KOLMAR-936008 format. One record per residue (C-alpha): residue number from 1; residue in one letter; x, y, z. Coordinates in steps of 0.001 Angstrom, whole numbers, plus 500000, padded with zeros to 6 digits. Layout:
<pts>
{NUM "A" {X Y Z}}
...
</pts>
This chain:
<pts>
{1 "X" {371424 573136 391038}}
{2 "X" {370150 569953 389416}}
{3 "X" {373131 568070 390821}}
{4 "X" {372372 569175 394410}}
{5 "X" {368737 568014 394115}}
{6 "X" {369831 564607 392807}}
{7 "X" {372220 564029 395706}}
{8 "X" {369645 564965 398326}}
{9 "X" {367203 562392 396963}}
{10 "X" {369818 559662 397098}}
{11 "X" {370913 560375 400652}}
{12 "X" {367688 560928 402582}}
{13 "X" {366515 557359 402036}}
{14 "X" {362803 558128 401519}}
{15 "X" {361670 558903 397951}}
{16 "X" {362881 556790 395044}}
{17 "X" {366017 558276 393474}}
{18 "X" {365916 560006 390121}}
{19 "X" {366263 557494 387279}}
{20 "X" {365295 554475 389382}}
{21 "X" {364265 551476 387276}}
{22 "X" {361604 549170 388653}}
{23 "X" {362674 545523 388342}}
{24 "X" {359756 543088 387933}}
{25 "X" {360046 540052 390182}}
{26 "X" {357209 538073 388610}}
{27 "X" {359348 536700 385753}}
{28 "X" {361665 534189 387393}}
{29 "X" {363202 533361 384001}}
{30 "X" {365153 536623 384330}}
{31 "X" {366891 535317 387447}}
{32 "X" {369571 532722 388032}}
{33 "X" {368858 530821 391239}}
{34 "X" {371876 529521 393124}}
{35 "X" {371473 527084 396025}}
{36 "X" {367726 527762 396037}}
{37 "X" {364508 528285 394084}}
{38 "X" {362051 531113 393558}}
{39 "X" {358373 531442 392684}}
{40 "X" {356063 534361 391968}}
{41 "X" {353336 534486 394599}}
{42 "X" {351203 536788 396756}}
{43 "X" {352220 537642 400306}}
{44 "X" {350456 539954 402755}}
{45 "X" {348301 541291 399941}}
{46 "X" {351158 542060 397528}}
{47 "X" {352729 540378 394525}}
{48 "X" {356079 539025 395624}}
{49 "X" {358957 536690 394887}}
{50 "X" {359213 533820 397348}}
{51 "X" {362677 532321 397799}}
{52 "X" {363453 528955 399312}}
{53 "X" {366961 527685 400024}}
{54 "X" {368300 524204 399511}}
{55 "X" {368875 522054 402572}}
{56 "X" {372362 521385 403931}}
{57 "X" {374163 524043 401857}}
{58 "X" {376530 526813 402927}}
{59 "X" {376275 530432 401858}}
{60 "X" {372525 530848 401576}}
{61 "X" {370499 531160 398357}}
{62 "X" {370917 533802 395655}}
{63 "X" {368581 535041 392936}}
{64 "X" {370946 536819 390534}}
{65 "X" {369193 539336 388283}}
{66 "X" {370570 538462 384862}}
{67 "X" {370376 541879 383209}}
{68 "X" {371845 543986 386005}}
{69 "X" {375226 545718 385849}}
{70 "X" {375826 547683 389028}}
{71 "X" {378813 549642 390297}}
{72 "X" {377466 552763 392056}}
{73 "X" {373912 553813 392812}}
{74 "X" {370869 552948 394897}}
{75 "X" {368996 549692 395454}}
{76 "X" {365516 549797 397028}}
{77 "X" {363488 546712 397964}}
{78 "X" {360909 545507 400467}}
{79 "X" {361848 542251 402188}}
{80 "X" {360172 539869 404601}}
{81 "X" {362281 537223 406286}}
{82 "X" {361474 534748 409034}}
{83 "X" {362735 531336 410127}}
{84 "X" {361223 528599 407967}}
{85 "X" {358938 526000 409463}}
{86 "X" {361028 523441 411321}}
{87 "X" {364122 525686 411315}}
{88 "X" {366871 525326 413880}}
{89 "X" {366631 527334 417108}}
{90 "X" {369425 529674 416019}}
{91 "X" {367714 530574 412721}}
{92 "X" {367251 534334 412383}}
{93 "X" {365341 534749 409103}}
{94 "X" {368409 536135 407300}}
{95 "X" {367439 538191 404243}}
{96 "X" {369066 540908 402141}}
{97 "X" {370680 542089 398916}}
{98 "X" {373999 541183 397319}}
{99 "X" {375624 543694 394965}}
{100 "X" {378652 543819 392680}}
{101 "X" {378187 540057 392353}}
{102 "X" {381118 538402 390569}}
{103 "X" {380128 534754 390983}}
{104 "X" {378088 532413 393167}}
{105 "X" {380761 532737 395857}}
{106 "X" {382094 536298 395425}}
{107 "X" {379962 539343 396238}}
{108 "X" {379276 542196 398673}}
{109 "X" {376117 541899 400784}}
{110 "X" {373990 543797 403279}}
{111 "X" {371360 541790 405097}}
{112 "X" {369024 541621 408094}}
{113 "X" {368501 539236 410990}}
{114 "X" {364831 540118 411694}}
{115 "X" {364373 537999 414824}}
{116 "X" {367214 539871 416534}}
{117 "X" {365510 543267 416399}}
{118 "X" {363267 542856 419440}}
{119 "X" {365241 540290 421406}}
{120 "X" {365656 540846 425146}}
{121 "X" {369439 540531 424784}}
{122 "X" {370936 543908 423803}}
{123 "X" {374020 542346 422245}}
{124 "X" {371812 540253 419979}}
{125 "X" {369856 543384 419016}}
{126 "X" {373120 545000 417971}}
{127 "X" {373529 542198 415423}}
{128 "X" {370300 542942 413496}}
{129 "X" {371935 544351 410338}}
{130 "X" {375122 543068 408732}}
{131 "X" {377626 543804 405976}}
{132 "X" {380002 541154 404690}}
{133 "X" {381986 540350 401543}}
{134 "X" {382174 536752 400422}}
{135 "X" {384242 534657 400469}}
{136 "X" {387192 536318 402237}}
{137 "X" {385320 538599 404645}}
{138 "X" {382415 536606 406137}}
{139 "X" {380541 538017 409119}}
{140 "X" {382503 535883 411585}}
{141 "X" {385829 537376 410548}}
{142 "X" {384486 540928 410522}}
{143 "X" {382929 540510 413970}}
{144 "X" {386098 538982 415423}}
{145 "X" {388510 541508 413928}}
{146 "X" {386317 544643 414129}}
{147 "X" {383556 544123 416726}}
{148 "X" {380500 546306 416156}}
{149 "X" {381832 548004 413013}}
{150 "X" {380018 546039 410307}}
{151 "X" {376683 545373 412059}}
{152 "X" {374122 547444 413926}}
{153 "X" {370588 547696 415298}}
{154 "X" {367410 548543 413383}}
{155 "X" {363800 547900 414323}}
{156 "X" {361709 545386 412352}}
{157 "X" {359463 542372 412774}}
{158 "X" {360107 538914 411306}}
{159 "X" {357614 537941 408632}}
{160 "X" {356546 541557 408005}}
{161 "X" {357522 543844 405133}}
{162 "X" {360640 545899 405851}}
{163 "X" {362087 548420 403417}}
{164 "X" {365807 548316 402635}}
{165 "X" {367754 551000 400787}}
{166 "X" {371413 550439 399938}}
{167 "X" {373416 553411 398645}}
{168 "X" {376786 552548 397072}}
{169 "X" {379500 554956 395927}}
{170 "X" {383075 553842 395386}}
{171 "X" {384174 551997 398520}}
{172 "X" {381315 553423 400610}}
{173 "X" {377915 551852 401282}}
{174 "X" {375034 552900 403537}}
{175 "X" {372013 550878 404631}}
{176 "X" {368685 552530 405439}}
{177 "X" {365918 550460 407030}}
{178 "X" {362216 551338 407109}}
{179 "X" {361449 555017 406617}}
{180 "X" {364593 556256 408346}}
{181 "X" {366232 559325 406820}}
{182 "X" {369598 558336 408303}}
{183 "X" {371483 555088 407667}}
{184 "X" {371680 552487 410413}}
{185 "X" {374882 551008 408975}}
{186 "X" {377741 552807 407208}}
{187 "X" {380697 551051 405590}}
{188 "X" {383685 552975 404230}}
{189 "X" {385891 550114 403061}}
{190 "X" {383950 547770 400798}}
{191 "X" {386213 544746 400643}}
{192 "X" {385931 543943 396924}}
{193 "X" {386935 547452 395883}}
{194 "X" {385398 549593 393144}}
{195 "X" {384177 546906 390754}}
{196 "X" {381027 546281 388728}}
{197 "X" {378793 543249 389064}}
{198 "X" {375246 541983 389197}}
{199 "X" {372575 542538 391838}}
{200 "X" {371104 539530 393619}}
{201 "X" {368445 538847 396231}}
{202 "X" {369647 536662 399089}}
{203 "X" {368301 534539 401936}}
{204 "X" {370225 532611 404556}}
{205 "X" {369696 529026 405611}}
{206 "X" {366408 527986 407250}}
{207 "X" {364711 531187 406001}}
{208 "X" {361364 531811 404356}}
{209 "X" {361983 534958 402327}}
{210 "X" {359847 537302 400235}}
{211 "X" {360765 540317 398082}}
{212 "X" {358722 543057 396374}}
{213 "X" {359064 546586 394915}}
{214 "X" {362650 546245 393731}}
{215 "X" {364191 549259 392020}}
{216 "X" {367760 549956 390987}}
{217 "X" {369292 553311 390106}}
{218 "X" {372828 553104 388789}}
{219 "X" {374980 556222 388955}}
{220 "X" {377225 556385 385916}}
</pts>
C-alpha cells in the first residue's frame, strides 16, 4: 500500500514527492558555473538564483550542483526566463534543467522557450518545450529526424515564474509544467541511457534566467 501511494505522488505532478530534498540556491559556492555566472538575489518578491551567460559561447550556461548524484527520481523547480536586454530577435528566453550530467558538454536536458508559448504562429507554439541530449542529440537533429516527438506546447509567460517538474525513471522522462497533473512532454528513449550524474540549472544564450524552490528526490 505504501508503494502505491508513493507512485501516485510522483506521477500527478502537484505535491512534492516523498523524500524530496530542498536544495538551497543562495550559496553559489555549492555550484560550478560553466560558461556563465550566478548570484543570489530577489526576483518578483522571492529569493532566487540569477544566472547570466557569457557572450559569444555555444551551449548555454550551466550551474552544476556539486553535491548531487542523480539517476532516477523527481526534480522540481520554479524558473523564469526571458530574452536579456539587447538580445537578438530570435532569442526565446531558453531556461531549464540538465540531469545525469557527465561533463560540461555531456548531459540530458529538458527546457522551455517561454516566448514561444503565446506566439501567433502555431508551429512556433509547438516548440515551447524541448528535450535534447548533448552533444550527440541536439535539438536540431531531433527535430529534423523526429519532427514533433521531442518538443511540445505548454502555456507560460516570459519573465514570470513557471513551475517545472521532471520525472526520470530508466530511459523514460516526463515534463510537467505549471500545475498540470499530466505531462506535456514524454520521452521514452533518453539518449544517454541509464546512467548517474549531477543535476544542473541551465539557460540558453541571450537569456536572463532566475531559479527558486529547487527540490530533488532520488529514487534508489
